[in-house]
C-alpha positions, 0 to 999 in steps of 0.5 A: 661524768658529763651528760651528753644532751641531744642538740638539733639545728632548725628553723623557727616556724612560730614565735607566737607564744610567750617564751616559747618557739616552735623549731622545725628540724629537717633531715633527709633519710633514705626510704627503707624499701625504695631507697629514694631520699625522703625529707623528714620534718619534725617540730619541737617546742623550745624554751626561749626565756628572753623572746629573742627569736623570730620566724625564720631564724636558724637556731640550735636547741638542746634537750632539757628537763620538762619545762611544760607539758610539751616543751622539752627543749631549750634554746642554746643560740641563734645561729642566723638571723632572718632577713624578713621584714615585719610585713613579711613575717606577718604574711607568713603568720597569716598564711598559717590560717586555714583557707576555710577561715579566709574563704568564709571571711571573703564570702561574708564581704561579698554578701554584704556588698550585694545587699 
């Protein structure tokens, strides 16, 4: 008897960790009271043993045994490669920083210029 494992298709949101990717899966459901379509986004940590994925790739992941504390999915295949350049990926990565950290850094630079 073959076991049917859940599969999801999503976009890689982060590839910072070694052998791990964070995949954002988006689905559209109707709001139960108002009936308006609502976009639902969920993030899954998936095992990428060869570190092949990059931010923006569309991938298929499959449910698996627990690999670590939060990692319960594994990469099946890369469906579509991103067209982002290395600089654009770096900009997307930098955009994930908190705005407070950016503001503090810029305030420190302005303070140094005044002295």
